[in-house]
MARBATI-182388 format. One record per atom (N, C-alpha, C): atom name; residue in three letters; x, y, z. Coordinates in pm, 1 decimal, decimal comma. Layout:
REM residues N
name; resn; u; v; w
CA; ALA; X; Y; Z
...
REM end
This chain:
REM residues 55
name; resn; u; v; w
N; MET; 9679,9; 8364,6; 3731,1
CA; MET; 9735,9; 8407,0; 3607,4
C; MET; 9765,8; 8552,6; 3697,0
N; VAL; 9714,2; 8570,1; 3786,9
CA; VAL; 9744,8; 8711,2; 3861,0
C; VAL; 9891,7; 8683,9; 3905,8
N; VAL; 9895,5; 8560,7; 3995,0
CA; VAL; 10004,0; 8527,4; 4039,9
C; VAL; 10131,8; 8551,6; 3950,6
N; ARG; 10106,3; 8476,6; 3870,0
CA; ARG; 10241,8; 8494,0; 3768,3
C; ARG; 10269,4; 8630,6; 3692,5
N; ALA; 10186,3; 8729,9; 3706,3
CA; ALA; 10222,3; 8822,0; 3636,3
C; ALA; 10289,9; 8899,3; 3761,0
N; TRP; 10222,3; 8911,2; 3902,1
CA; TRP; 10254,2; 8986,4; 3993,6
C; TRP; 10422,0; 8935,8; 4018,2
N; GLN; 10425,9; 8742,8; 3965,0
CA; GLN; 10583,9; 8772,9; 4012,1
C; GLN; 10662,7; 8788,5; 3885,6
N; ALA; 10598,8; 8838,6; 3763,0
CA; ALA; 10710,7; 8869,8; 3654,9
C; ALA; 10701,8; 9026,0; 3693,1
N; LEU; 10673,8; 9076,2; 3785,6
CA; LEU; 10640,0; 9239,4; 3813,4
C; LEU; 10761,0; 9184,0; 3928,2
N; VAL; 10765,8; 9133,8; 3980,6
CA; VAL; 10861,1; 9150,5; 4096,8
C; VAL; 10976,4; 9104,8; 4045,4
N; ASP; 11050,4; 8986,8; 3957,9
CA; ASP; 11154,6; 8979,2; 3912,9
C; ASP; 11218,6; 9043,7; 3787,1
N; LEU; 11089,6; 9186,1; 3710,3
CA; LEU; 11182,2; 9271,8; 3667,7
C; LEU; 11208,4; 9390,3; 3753,4
N; ILE; 11174,3; 9400,2; 3881,9
CA; ILE; 11205,8; 9524,3; 3933,9
C; ILE; 11362,8; 9471,1; 4015,3
N; ARG; 11371,4; 9296,8; 4071,7
CA; ARG; 11444,9; 9252,9; 4116,3
C; ARG; 11586,5; 9297,1; 4033,5
N; ILE; 11579,4; 9261,8; 3855,8
CA; ILE; 11652,1; 9224,7; 3754,0
C; ILE; 11739,1; 9361,3; 3753,7
N; ARG; 11640,5; 9475,9; 3711,3
CA; ARG; 11692,7; 9603,0; 3734,3
C; ARG; 11732,5; 9675,4; 3885,6
N; ARG; 11716,2; 9598,1; 3942,3
CA; ARG; 11806,7; 9659,4; 4085,0
C; ARG; 11923,2; 9621,9; 4081,6
N; GLU; 11941,9; 9465,2; 4044,2
CA; GLU; 12035,0; 9415,1; 4041,4
C; GLU; 12125,9; 9473,1; 3932,0
N; ARG; 12106,6; 9469,7; 3832,9
CA; ARG; 12184,5; 9563,5; 3711,5
C; ARG; 12195,2; 9704,7; 3760,7
N; SER; 12160,3; 9778,3; 3826,2
CA; SER; 12160,4; 9917,1; 3879,7
C; SER; 12300,2; 9898,5; 3974,0
N; ARG; 12272,9; 9824,7; 4048,4
CA; ARG; 12373,2; 9816,4; 4128,9
C; ARG; 12517,8; 9813,8; 4085,7
N; ALA; 12481,3; 9704,2; 3965,1
CA; ALA; 12623,4; 9587,3; 3935,9
C; ALA; 12682,1; 9757,5; 3824,2
N; ARG; 12594,4; 9847,3; 3802,6
CA; ARG; 12667,0; 9961,7; 3696,9
C; ARG; 12710,6; 10042,9; 3798,9
N; ASP; 12644,8; 10093,3; 3940,1
CA; ASP; 12720,0; 10171,1; 4019,2
C; ASP; 12846,5; 10104,2; 4056,4
N; ARG; 12860,0; 9956,4; 4123,0
CA; ARG; 13005,5; 9953,9; 4103,7
C; ARG; 13140,7; 9931,5; 4011,0
N; LEU; 13050,9; 9902,1; 3869,9
CA; LEU; 13163,3; 9951,0; 3790,7
C; LEU; 13178,9; 10126,7; 3764,2
N; ALA; 13122,6; 10173,3; 3806,9
CA; ALA; 13112,1; 10305,8; 3773,1
C; ALA; 13266,6; 10393,1; 3897,7
N; ALA; 13213,0; 10280,0; 4013,0
CA; ALA; 13314,2; 10345,3; 4099,0
C; ALA; 13430,0; 10258,2; 4133,1
N; MET; 13523,2; 10181,3; 4006,9
CA; MET; 13576,8; 10107,1; 4022,3
C; MET; 13728,4; 10184,3; 4017,2
N; THR; 13851,7; 10183,6; 4018,7
CA; THR; 13991,9; 10214,3; 3984,9
C; THR; 14012,0; 10185,4; 3844,3
N; GLU; 14114,3; 10297,6; 3784,4
CA; GLU; 14171,0; 10277,9; 3651,6
C; GLU; 14186,4; 10124,6; 3644,3
N; ARG; 14268,0; 10094,0; 3768,8
CA; ARG; 14333,4; 9925,8; 3783,2
C; ARG; 14264,0; 9846,8; 3793,6
N; GLU; 14127,0; 9829,9; 3867,4
CA; GLU; 14011,9; 9754,9; 3920,0
C; GLU; 13955,1; 9714,8; 3723,1
N; LEU; 13949,9; 9832,0; 3649,9
CA; LEU; 13913,4; 9808,0; 3556,2
C; LEU; 13970,5; 9759,1; 3428,0
N; LEU; 14092,4; 9729,8; 3422,8
CA; LEU; 14182,4; 9705,8; 3359,7
C; LEU; 14205,5; 9557,5; 3360,5
N; ASP; 14235,6; 9549,5; 3538,2
CA; ASP; 14216,5; 9365,7; 3543,5
C; ASP; 14125,5; 9300,5; 3502,6
N; LEU; 13984,5; 9360,1; 3482,2
CA; LEU; 13872,7; 9311,5; 3401,8
C; LEU; 13858,9; 9334,1; 3283,4
N; GLY; 13954,2; 9406,3; 3221,3
CA; GLY; 13964,3; 9410,2; 3036,2
C; GLY; 13907,5; 9519,0; 2985,2
N; MET; 13853,3; 9608,5; 3086,9
CA; MET; 13748,5; 9718,3; 3060,0
C; MET; 13799,0; 9882,8; 3068,8
N; THR; 13774,6; 9950,0; 2984,8
CA; THR; 13831,3; 10072,8; 3003,1
C; THR; 13691,1; 10170,9; 3059,5
N; ARG; 13760,4; 10293,9; 3115,2
CA; ARG; 13646,9; 10371,5; 3156,9
C; ARG; 13556,2; 10463,6; 3043,7
N; SER; 13595,1; 10463,6; 2954,1
CA; SER; 13457,8; 10500,5; 2792,5
C; SER; 13416,6; 10378,5; 2785,9
N; GLU; 13408,0; 10237,9; 2810,3
CA; GLU; 13384,7; 10166,7; 2797,7
C; GLU; 13239,6; 10126,2; 2898,0
N; ILE; 13258,9; 10190,8; 3015,6
CA; ILE; 13172,4; 10160,3; 3104,1
C; ILE; 13066,5; 10306,1; 3141,1
N; ALA; 13144,4; 10434,0; 3076,1
CA; ALA; 13020,4; 10570,6; 3023,1
C; ALA; 12962,4; 10490,4; 2910,1
N; TYR; 13006,0; 10427,3; 2824,7
CA; TYR; 12916,8; 10383,6; 2680,4
C; TYR; 12774,4; 10320,9; 2786,6
N; GLU; 12851,5; 10232,1; 2835,7
CA; GLU; 12739,4; 10137,6; 2882,8
C; GLU; 12621,7; 10233,0; 2982,8
N; LEU; 12671,3; 10309,5; 3055,1
CA; LEU; 12589,5; 10399,1; 3164,7
C; LEU; 12486,6; 10485,2; 3098,7
N; HIS; 12527,9; 10529,9; 2966,4
CA; HIS; 12463,0; 10655,8; 2882,4
C; HIS; 12355,6; 10589,1; 2787,5
N; LYS; 12386,4; 10465,8; 2765,2
CA; LYS; 12278,4; 10387,7; 2679,6
C; LYS; 12135,4; 10383,5; 2713,0
N; PRO; 12019,2; 10419,2; 2635,6
CA; PRO; 11923,2; 10391,6; 2656,8
C; PRO; 11891,6; 10284,3; 2745,4
N; ARG; 11777,4; 10290,0; 2842,5
CA; ARG; 11731,5; 10149,0; 2895,4
C; ARG; 11725,2; 10062,4; 2811,7
N; ARG; 11649,6; 10084,1; 2676,5
CA; ARG; 11598,8; 9977,1; 2654,1
C; ARG; 11673,9; 9878,1; 2596,8
N; ARG; 11837,9; 9907,9; 2518,2
CA; ARG; 11952,8; 9863,1; 2466,8
C; ARG; 12024,4; 9805,3; 2557,8
N; ARG; 11996,8; 9819,1; 2727,6
CA; ARG; 12090,7; 9766,4; 2774,2
C; ARG; 12083,8; 9594,0; 2805,1
REM end
């Protein structure tokens, strides 16, 4: 039981770090790169400023 709880915590931390790195990469992209992905700078800003529990 303790092992499962520990693994769940480790997984949660890993997922949060991955998402944080993805947001950082999106924020660092140029306008051209964002257009290639079909996104705009305002969509990225909206996503970055949402409360954590809604992400």
